[in-house]
C-alpha positions in Angstrom: -4.1 -16.9 3.7 -4.3 -20.3 2.5 -3.8 -20.8 -1.4 -7.0 -20.3 -3.3 -7.6 -22.4 -6.5 -10.7 -20.9 -8.4 -12.8 -23.7 -9.9 -12.2 -24.1 -13.7 -9.8 -21.3 -13.8 -8.6 -20.2 -17.3 -6.0 -17.3 -17.6 -7.5 -14.3 -19.5 -4.2 -13.9 -21.3 -1.2 -16.3 -22.5 2.1 -15.5 -20.6 3.5 -13.8 -23.6 0.5 -11.5 -24.1 0.4 -10.9 -20.3 4.0 -9.5 -20.4 2.7 -6.9 -23.1 -0.4 -6.1 -20.9 1.8 -5.6 -17.9 3.9 -3.1 -19.7 0.8 -1.3 -21.1 -0.8 -1.0 -17.6 2.3 0.1 -15.7 3.1 2.7 -18.4 -0.5 4.0 -18.6 -1.0 4.1 -14.6 2.2 6.0 -13.9 1.7 8.5 -16.6 -1.8 9.3 -15.3 -0.7 9.0 -11.7 2.0 11.7 -12.2 -0.5 14.2 -14.1 -3.8 13.7 -11.9 -1.9 14.1 -8.6 0.8 16.5 -9.8 3.7 14.1 -9.0 7.1 13.8 -10.6 9.2 10.8 -10.8 12.2 10.2 -8.6 14.8 7.7 -8.2 14.4 5.5 -5.2 16.9 3.5 -3.1 16.8 -0.5 -2.8 18.4 -0.1 0.8 19.1 2.4 3.5 21.4 2.6 6.4 20.1 0.8 9.5 19.6 2.9 12.7 18.5 6.0 11.1 14.8 5.5 11.3 14.3 5.8 7.6 13.2 2.2 6.9 9.5 1.5 7.6 8.4 -0.7 10.3 5.3 -1.7 8.6 3.4 -3.9 11.3 6.4 -3.5 13.6 7.1 -7.3 13.4 8.7 -7.7 10.1 12.6 -8.3 10.0 14.4 -6.3 7.2 16.8 -8.2 4.8 20.3 -6.7 5.9 23.8 -7.0 5.0 27.3 -5.4 6.3 29.0 -2.8 4.1 32.7 -3.9 3.9 34.0 -0.4 2.9 32.1 1.3 5.7 33.5 -0.5 8.6 30.8 -3.3 8.4 28.0 -0.7 9.1 24.6 -2.4 8.2 22.3 -1.6 5.3 18.8 -2.8 5.2 16.5 -3.5 2.1 13.6 -1.0 2.2 10.2 -2.4 3.4 8.6 0.7 1.9 9.8 4.4 1.4 7.1 6.4 3.4 9.8 8.4 5.6 12.3 8.4 2.8 9.8 10.2 0.4 9.0 12.9 3.0 12.8 13.6 3.4 12.9 13.9 -0.5 10.1 16.4 -0.5 12.2 18.6 1.6 15.5 18.0 -0.1 13.8 18.9 -3.7 11.8 21.9 -2.0 8.6 20.5 -3.6 5.9 23.0 -2.8 2.3 22.5 -1.5 0.1 20.8 -3.9 2.8 18.9 -5.6 4.9 15.8 -5.0 6.8 12.7 -6.2 6.5 9.1 -6.9 9.0 6.4 -7.6 9.3 2.7 -8.3 9.8 0.9 -5.1 11.2 -2.6 -5.0 11.5 -4.5 -1.6 12.1 -7.9 -0.1 9.8 -9.0 2.6 11.1 -12.3 3.8 8.7 -12.8 6.6 5.6 -12.9 4.2 3.5 -16.1 4.1 3.6 -16.8 0.4 0.0 -17.3 -1.2 -2.1 -15.9 -4.1 -1.4 -12.3 -2.9 1.8 -12.2 -1.1 5.3 -12.4 -2.5 8.8 -12.1 -1.1 9.1 -9.5 -3.9 7.2 -6.2 -3.5 6.7 -3.7 -6.1 5.0 -0.5 -5.8 4.6 2.9 -6.8 5.3 4.9 -3.7 4.0 8.6 -3.7 4.2 11.6 -1.6 2.7 15.0 -1.7 3.4 18.1 0.0 0.3 19.5 1.7 -0.7 22.8 3.9 -1.7 22.9 7.3 -5.4 23.2 6.4 -5.3 19.9 4.4 -4.5 17.9 7.5 -8.1 16.8 7.3 -10.2 13.7 6.5 -12.0 15.7 3.8 -8.7 16.1 1.9 -7.9 12.3 2.6 -11.1 11.3 0.9 -10.6 13.7 -1.9 -7.3 12.1 -2.7 -8.7 8.6 -2.6 -11.4 9.4 -5.0 -8.7 10.9 -7.5 -7.1 7.6 -7.1 -10.0 5.5 -7.6 -11.1 7.5 -10.6 -7.5 6.7 -12.0 -8.1 2.9 -11.3 -11.3 3.0 -13.3 -9.7 4.9 -16.3 -6.9 2.2 -16.3 -9.4 -0.7 -16.2 -11.1 1.0 -19.2 -7.7 0.9 -21.1 -7.4 -2.6 -20.5 -10.9 -3.3 -21.7 -10.3 -1.3 -24.8 -7.0 -3.3 -25.8 -8.6 -6.6 -24.4 -12.1 -6.6 -24.7 -12.9 -10.0 -23.2 -11.4 -8.6 -19.9 -14.7 -6.7 -18.8 -14.6 -4.0 -16.3 -15.9 -5.0 -12.6 -15.1 -1.9 -10.4 -18.2 0.0 -9.3 -18.8 3.7 -10.3 -17.8 5.1 -6.8 -15.6 4.0 -3.8 -17.3 3.6 -0.3 -15.9 5.1 2.6 -16.0 3.4 6.0 -14.3 3.7 9.3 -12.7 0.6 10.9 -14.9 1.3 14.0 -18.2 1.4 11.9 -16.8 -1.9 10.2 -16.6 -3.6 13.8 -20.1 -2.3 14.8 -21.6 -3.8 11.6 -19.8 -7.2 12.0 -19.0 -7.5 15.8 -18.5 -11.3 15.7 -15.9 -11.3 12.8 -12.2 -10.9 12.7 -10.8 -7.9 10.7 -10.1 -9.8 7.5 -13.6 -11.3 7.5 -15.2 -7.9 8.2 -13.2 -6.8 5.2 -14.5 -9.6 3.0 -18.2 -8.7 3.9 -18.0 -5.0 3.3 -15.7 -5.5 0.1 -18.2 -8.0 -1.4 -21.0 -5.6 -0.8 -19.7 -2.4 -2.3 -17.0 -3.7 -4.5 -14.6 -1.0 -3.5 -14.0 0.5 0.0 -11.8 2.7 1.6 -11.4 1.7 5.3 -10.4 4.6 7.7 -8.4 4.5 10.7 -6.1 1.4 10.7 -3.6 1.5 13.5 -5.7 3.1 16.6 -7.4 0.5 19.0 -11.1 0.0 18.5 -13.8 -0.1 20.9 -13.2 -3.8 21.5 -9.4 -2.9 22.7 -8.1 -4.6 19.3 -6.6 -2.8 16.1 -8.1 -3.5 12.8 -4.4 -4.0 11.5 -1.2 -2.9 12.7 0.6 0.4 11.5 4.0 1.8 12.5 3.8 4.9 14.6 5.9 7.2 12.6 4.4 7.7 9.0 0.6 7.5 9.0 -1.6 9.7 11.4 -3.8 7.0 12.8 -4.5 8.7 16.2 -6.0 12.1 15.4 -9.7 12.5 16.1 -11.4 13.2 12.8 -14.4 15.2 11.4 -16.5 11.9 11.6 -16.0 11.5 15.3 -13.5 8.4 15.0 -9.7 8.3 15.1 -7.4 8.3 12.0 -6.5 10.1 9.0 -5.3 7.0 7.0 -6.7 3.8 5.7 -6.5 1.1 2.9 -8.2 0.8 -0.5 -9.9 -2.8 -0.6 -11.4 -4.2 -3.8 -13.5 -7.2 -4.1 -11.6 -9.9 -6.2 -14.2 -11.7 -8.1 -11.6 -14.2 -9.4 -10.4 -15.3 -5.8 -13.8 -14.3 -4.1 -11.9 -12.5 -1.3 -10.8 -8.9 -0.3 -8.0 -7.4 -2.1 -5.8 -4.6 -0.6 -4.6 -2.4 -3.4 -3.1 0.7 -1.4 -2.3 1.7 2.0 -2.1 5.4 2.3 -2.6 8.5 4.8 -2.0 11.9 5.8 1.3 11.8 7.6 2.2 12.6 11.0 3.2 16.0 12.4 5.3 16.4 15.3 2.6 16.2 17.9 1.1 13.1 16.5 4.6 11.4 16.1 5.2 11.8 19.8 1.7 10.6 20.7 1.8 7.6 18.5 5.5 6.6 19.8 4.2 6.8 23.4 1.0 4.7 22.4 3.3 2.0 21.0 6.0 2.3 23.6 8.8 3.3 21.7 9.7 7.1 22.7 13.5 6.4 22.2 12.9 6.7 18.5 12.7 10.5 18.8 16.5 10.2 18.8 16.7 8.9 15.2 17.7 10.8 12.1 14.1 10.9 10.4 12.2 11.5 13.9 14.6 14.4 14.8 14.2 16.3 11.5 10.4 15.9 11.9 10.3 17.2 15.4 12.6 20.1 14.4 10.2 21.2 11.8 12.6 20.4 8.8 10.0 18.1 7.0 7.0 19.4 5.3 3.5 18.1 6.1 2.4 15.5 3.6 0.1 12.8 2.3 1.3 9.7 0.8 0.9 5.9 0.1 1.8 2.9 -2.0 0.2 1.2 -4.9 1.0 -2.2 -5.7 2.1 -2.6 -9.0 1.8 -6.5 -9.6 -1.3 -6.5 -7.5 -2.9 -3.8 -9.8 -1.7 -5.9 -12.9 -3.1 -9.2 -11.2 -6.5 -7.4 -10.4 -7.1 -5.9 -13.9 -6.0 -8.8 -15.8 -8.0 -11.3 -13.7 -5.3 -13.3 -12.6 -5.6 -15.8 -9.7 -2.0 -15.6 -8.4 0.5 -12.8 -8.2 3.1 -14.9 -9.5 1.4 -14.8 -12.8 2.3 -11.2 -13.2 5.7 -11.1 -11.4 8.9 -13.4 -11.2 9.7 -14.4 -7.7 10.2 -17.6 -5.7 7.5 -20.1 -4.7 7.3 -23.3 -2.7 7.8 -26.4 -5.0 4.4 -27.5 -3.6 2.6 -24.4 -4.6 4.1 -24.4 -8.1 2.9 -28.0 -8.7 -0.6 -27.1 -7.4 -0.6 -24.2 -9.6 0.5 -25.9 -12.8 -2.1 -28.5 -12.3 -4.7 -25.7 -12.3 -3.7 -23.8 -15.2 -2.0 -21.0 -13.2 1.3 -20.3 -15.0 3.8 -18.7 -12.6 6.4 -16.5 -14.2 
């Protein structure tokens, strides 16, 4: 995405006040997330050992930041991309029962990102995971969880409004569910991102279901790794997938705004199917995958919610660099400075 400069942009808060607002937002959100979804906080790793299958592959093309460990004979560690598989192993390690789960502050480095208003080298998100029963492996349970998260988003938006009344709420009363195949049928001549823009602008908040499975045109709406979200199960709506993204309409940038990626996780049968679809059946021999196939990991649902993205959206900021400290190209810094966009 090219850098977007809103016309006549004026920040809603000065940098010093923004820092206070970020603290309020993050504290309030994680407290309500824990309460509303029955989640306990756990400590997260910044890096994991390479070759175990624990690190996430995201779209399958990103390269993790890695380094050798001197005292372990040069074994390689990788900075995490996200913690989808690690969290599931933690559910088992802590024996967290059905209906309860965990969340953590995940910090990552994604060095392959193209830097713009929404994308940074530094990724901070609340990663969460919840143990579910066999009967919860359904589209209805996924939608129920999404609705809980959306109510939480609106609650935090109201907290921001009560503290800073000039930042008025914009989220609609409900979130709209639409499958990526339905979205293709609605806008067959548009690429995925433009389809997202159309539907997000129309409804304000949407959950796009089934990301990762090939659509009727032979293409995927977006890529997903084969070993965490279940994107290949035929669901009760007659489409494939038990996962998706929460997409909001960003009225400052006039573009779709992905806030969360989440889904019901693969079971053993789905894992084998998705590894075969993606042409990587050899992953079955990795640590995480063996544990799942041996029945040593619980069924679960989980996802990630961008911390800086949430702050950016609710504080009506034009650039993610206004709510997080990172590295930006010098020309981007100069452009932002001239347009009243103050990067931290």
